[in-house]
C-alpha positions in Angstrom: 142.0 91.6 -90.4 141.6 89.4 -87.6 143.1 86.0 -87.7 147.0 85.7 -88.2 147.6 86.5 -91.8 148.7 82.9 -93.7 151.8 85.1 -95.0 153.1 88.7 -93.3 156.4 90.2 -94.3 157.3 92.8 -92.1 159.9 95.8 -93.1 161.3 93.9 -96.4 165.1 95.1 -97.5 166.2 93.2 -101.3 169.8 94.1 -102.4 171.2 93.6 -105.8 174.8 95.1 -106.6 174.4 97.5 -103.1 171.6 98.8 -104.7 168.6 98.4 -102.8 164.9 96.8 -104.8 162.9 96.9 -102.5 162.7 99.0 -99.5 160.9 98.5 -96.0 157.9 96.5 -97.7 155.3 95.7 -95.7 152.1 93.4 -96.4 150.0 90.4 -95.2 148.1 88.1 -97.5 144.6 86.3 -95.3 144.4 82.8 -96.1 141.5 82.4 -98.7 142.6 85.2 -100.7 143.7 86.4 -103.4 146.3 89.5 -102.7 147.6 91.0 -105.9 151.1 93.5 -106.1 151.2 96.0 -109.3 153.4 98.3 -110.7 155.4 98.8 -113.7 158.4 96.5 -114.7 161.5 97.4 -111.8 159.2 98.4 -109.6 160.2 95.1 -107.7 157.3 92.6 -107.6 159.3 89.7 -108.6 162.1 90.1 -106.7 159.1 90.2 -103.5 158.1 87.1 -104.8 161.1 85.8 -104.8 162.9 86.5 -101.9 159.4 85.1 -99.7 160.2 81.4 -102.6 163.7 81.4 -101.3 165.3 82.3 -104.2 166.6 85.8 -103.1 168.0 86.6 -99.6 167.1 89.5 -98.3 168.9 92.3 -96.5 166.7 92.0 -93.7 163.0 91.5 -92.6 161.0 89.3 -91.6 158.6 86.6 -93.9 156.6 85.0 -92.3 154.2 81.7 -93.2 152.0 80.0 -90.8 153.9 81.8 -87.4 157.2 80.2 -89.2 159.9 82.6 -90.2 161.1 81.7 -93.0 164.2 83.7 -93.7 166.6 80.8 -92.7 165.1 77.9 -94.8 166.4 77.1 -97.8 164.0 76.9 -100.8 163.3 73.3 -101.4 161.9 73.9 -97.5 160.7 76.7 -97.6 158.6 74.2 -100.8 157.3 71.4 -98.5 156.0 74.3 -95.7 153.6 74.6 -99.0 154.6 77.8 -101.0 154.2 76.7 -104.6 156.4 79.6 -107.4 155.0 79.6 -110.4 158.0 82.5 -111.3 157.7 84.6 -114.7 159.3 83.0 -117.7 157.7 79.8 -116.4 160.7 77.4 -115.7 159.2 74.7 -116.4 161.4 71.0 -117.8 161.8 71.6 -121.8 163.3 67.9 -121.8 161.0 66.6 -119.9 157.1 65.8 -121.3 154.0 67.7 -119.7 153.7 64.5 -117.2 156.7 63.9 -116.2 157.2 67.6 -115.6 153.5 66.9 -113.7 155.4 63.8 -111.8 158.8 65.7 -110.9 156.3 69.2 -109.3 155.2 65.9 -106.1 158.4 64.5 -106.0 158.7 65.2 -101.5 154.8 64.1 -101.3 154.1 60.9 -99.6 150.3 60.8 -100.1 147.6 59.1 -101.4 146.8 61.4 -103.5 149.1 62.5 -106.1 147.0 60.3 -109.0 143.7 62.2 -108.0 145.4 65.5 -108.4 147.2 64.7 -111.8 143.4 63.6 -112.9 142.4 67.4 -111.4 145.7 69.6 -113.1 144.6 67.2 -116.2 140.4 68.3 -115.6 141.8 72.0 -115.4 143.5 71.8 -118.3 142.3 69.7 -120.9 144.6 70.8 -123.3 147.6 69.6 -121.0 146.0 66.4 -120.9 145.7 66.0 -124.8 149.3 66.8 -125.1 151.0 64.3 -121.6 153.2 62.7 -123.4 154.6 66.1 -125.6 157.8 67.6 -125.2 157.8 70.9 -122.9 159.6 72.8 -125.1 157.2 72.1 -127.7 154.1 73.9 -125.9 152.7 77.1 -126.7 153.5 80.2 -124.8 149.8 79.8 -123.4 150.2 75.7 -123.1 153.6 76.3 -120.5 152.0 78.7 -118.1 149.5 75.7 -118.3 151.6 73.4 -117.6 153.6 75.5 -115.1 150.4 76.4 -112.5 149.6 72.5 -112.6 153.1 72.1 -111.4 152.2 74.2 -108.4 149.4 72.2 -107.8 150.7 68.8 -108.0 152.7 70.3 -105.0 150.0 71.0 -102.9 151.8 74.4 -102.4 149.1 76.4 -99.3 150.1 80.0 -101.1 150.4 80.2 -104.7 152.8 82.0 -105.6 152.2 83.8 -109.2 154.3 85.9 -112.0 153.2 87.5 -114.4 150.7 84.7 -115.0 148.8 86.5 -118.9 152.8 87.4 -119.9 153.5 86.5 -123.8 149.5 84.8 -124.1 147.1 86.1 -125.9 143.6 87.4 -125.1 142.0 84.3 -125.4 144.4 82.7 -123.2 144.5 85.4 -120.7 140.7 85.4 -119.9 141.5 81.5 -118.9 144.3 81.6 -117.1 142.0 84.5 -115.2 138.8 82.2 -115.2 141.7 78.9 -113.5 143.0 81.1 -110.6 139.6 82.2 -109.4 138.9 79.3 -109.6 141.7 77.8 -107.9 140.9 80.2 -105.0 137.3 79.0 -104.7 138.5 75.9 -104.0 139.9 77.1 -101.3 143.5 78.4 -102.6 145.0 81.3 -101.1 147.3 83.7 -103.7 149.7 86.0 -103.9 149.3 87.8 -107.9 152.1 89.6 -108.9 150.4 91.3 -112.4 151.3 94.4 -115.1 147.3 93.5 -116.1 146.3 96.2 -114.0 142.4 95.7 -115.0 142.7 91.5 -114.7 144.8 91.9 -111.4 142.0 94.0 -109.4 139.1 92.0 -111.3 140.3 88.9 -109.3 141.5 89.6 -105.9 140.6 90.8 -102.5 143.2 93.0 -101.9 146.1 95.3 -103.6 149.6 96.6 -102.6 150.7 99.2 -105.5 154.6 99.6 -105.7 156.8 101.9 -107.5 160.2 102.0 -107.1 160.4 99.6 -104.6 158.3 100.5 -101.8 154.3 100.7 -101.4 152.6 103.5 -102.0 149.0 102.4 -102.3 146.7 99.5 -100.6 143.5 98.8 -99.5 140.2 96.8 -100.9 141.0 96.5 -104.8 137.4 97.5 -105.3 138.7 100.4 -104.1 141.9 101.2 -105.3 139.9 101.0 -108.8 138.6 104.1 -108.3 141.6 106.1 -106.9 143.0 108.6 -108.6 146.7 107.2 -108.8 145.8 103.8 -110.2 143.6 105.1 -112.7 145.9 107.2 -113.8 148.5 104.9 -113.5 147.4 101.4 -114.7 144.2 101.6 -115.1 144.0 103.8 -118.3 142.8 107.2 -116.9 
């Protein structure tokens, strides 16, 4: 990559109860890219995203965003720098309305574009516009996922960390969510995607890293990895 990556993870180690869940992982995400982490359950994908956003401490290594080392920054300061995390399980506030959830995501902003961004989220997800006064905990799983992505957009994050956006959704909604991911990228968003559906992930991503038991076993352009025997056999039903 010719220019400095937007995100650079170097020799990252993360431990749970003295067990190394992530071991020596290194990867980059360039500005404007979609990069995907693919792997089985327990491979360490979500753990890496949580370490990047500051929800988990790293044992050692470096996480650099826009040239700034993040390891000593708490999660809220990482969010203010432009890292927006859409966690597995969505993490919306069920006792707030759709509109309140979206406005809360912009709490740290002081610019004049909040209303405009709110309308853009409603254009992107018309279903949320219809349900703007509905409580978060009354939404369907697909609607909650839309709201989680909408909240990330309201924070004006420069890097979106998307953790299993298709989990638990009907096929039609999965396709809709992935169309939105592609549209966001076309509009300039940089995305680090964790996704068990390897077919979809490789379809939308520029590059991919394959994680196995906490280590990267393979990496490359998504188009190339689609045909790699190891990927085909383990993740594409080959």
